C-alpha positions as CSV (number, residue, x, y, z in Angstrom):
1,M,14.0,9.6,55.2
2,E,12.6,8.7,58.4
3,R,13.8,10.5,61.2
4,P,15.4,8.7,64.2
5,K,13.1,8.1,67.3
6,T,15.0,10.1,69.7
7,T,17.5,12.5,70.0
8,L,19.2,10.6,72.8
9,H,20.5,8.2,70.2
10,V,22.1,11.1,68.2
11,S,23.8,12.7,71.3
12,L,24.9,9.3,72.6
13,L,26.6,8.5,69.1
14,A,28.1,12.3,68.8
15,K,29.4,11.4,72.3
16,E,31.0,8.0,71.5
17,F,32.6,9.6,68.1
18,H,33.8,12.5,70.0
19,A,35.4,10.4,72.4
20,R,37.0,8.0,69.7
21,I,38.4,11.1,67.6
22,R,40.0,12.6,70.9
23,K,41.8,9.2,72.0
24,T,42.9,8.9,68.3
25,L,44.3,12.4,67.3
26,T,46.8,14.3,69.3
27,P,46.1,17.7,70.6
28,S,47.7,19.4,67.9
29,E,45.7,17.6,65.1
30,L,42.5,18.3,67.5
31,Q,43.2,21.9,67.3
32,H,43.7,21.9,63.5
33,V,40.7,19.8,63.1
34,D,38.9,22.3,64.8
35,K,40.1,25.5,63.0
36,V,39.6,24.0,59.6
37,N,36.0,22.6,60.8
38,D,35.1,26.3,62.2
39,A,36.1,28.2,58.7
40,Q,33.8,25.9,56.8
41,Q,30.7,27.0,55.4
42,S,29.5,23.6,55.1
43,S,29.4,20.8,57.5
44,S,29.2,18.1,54.8
45,T,33.2,17.6,55.2
46,C,35.3,17.3,58.2
47,A,38.8,18.1,58.7
48,T,39.2,14.5,60.7
49,H,39.8,13.2,57.5
50,D,42.9,15.1,57.0
51,Y,44.4,12.3,59.6
52,I,42.8,9.2,59.9
53,D,39.4,7.5,58.2
54,A,36.7,9.2,60.6
55,N,34.1,7.2,58.9
56,E,35.5,3.7,60.5
57,E,35.8,5.6,63.8
58,M,31.6,6.5,63.4
59,M,31.2,2.9,62.5
60,I,32.8,1.7,65.7
61,A,30.7,4.5,67.5
62,F,27.7,3.3,66.2
63,I,28.2,-0.4,66.8
64,N,28.8,0.5,70.2
65,V,26.0,2.8,71.0
66,M,23.6,0.9,69.0
67,D,24.4,-2.4,69.8
68,R,24.3,-3.6,66.3
69,N,26.5,-3.8,63.1
70,T,26.6,-1.1,60.3
71,I,25.8,-3.6,57.3
72,D,22.1,-3.0,57.3
73,L,21.8,0.2,57.7
74,V,18.3,1.7,56.9
75,D,17.6,5.3,56.2
76,K,17.1,6.5,59.5
77,D,20.4,4.8,60.6
78,V,22.0,7.2,57.9
79,L,20.1,10.3,59.4
80,L,21.1,9.4,62.8
81,W,24.9,9.0,61.4
82,N,24.7,12.2,59.8
83,M,23.1,14.2,62.7
84,A,25.4,12.6,65.0
85,W,28.7,13.8,63.0
86,E,27.3,17.1,62.6
87,L,26.6,17.6,66.5
88,A,30.4,16.2,67.3
89,Q,31.8,18.7,64.5
90,Y,29.5,21.6,65.9
91,N,30.8,21.0,69.6
92,G,34.2,20.6,68.3
93,F,37.0,17.9,69.5
94,T,39.8,20.3,71.7
95,K,37.8,20.1,74.5
96,D,36.0,17.1,76.8
97,W,32.6,16.6,75.6
98,D,30.7,17.7,78.8
99,D,33.2,21.0,78.3
100,R,31.4,22.0,75.2
101,P,28.4,24.2,74.6
102,R,25.2,22.1,73.3
103,A,23.8,22.6,70.0
104,G,20.4,23.5,69.4
């Protein structure tokens, strides 16, 4: 699978997704999401799905950041999507993006 051309897109997409989740969930829901995500051994699932269809939020974030639809996703888009999801999940959802530690 081809890697995204820049980590900037990963960061921008993760930040947009993070903002959408914070706008959608309540503070107590966000705390629950972070608690469950932190306790999981794998990043392949995310507790945001306990409350909403988080894939829809990521799709909207992708359209906003990449300025194109998700209908024709190619391999590098899927990788970008997954990497951004993992970064947002790693950074957590309870605090503002700029207050979180940076991954990597």
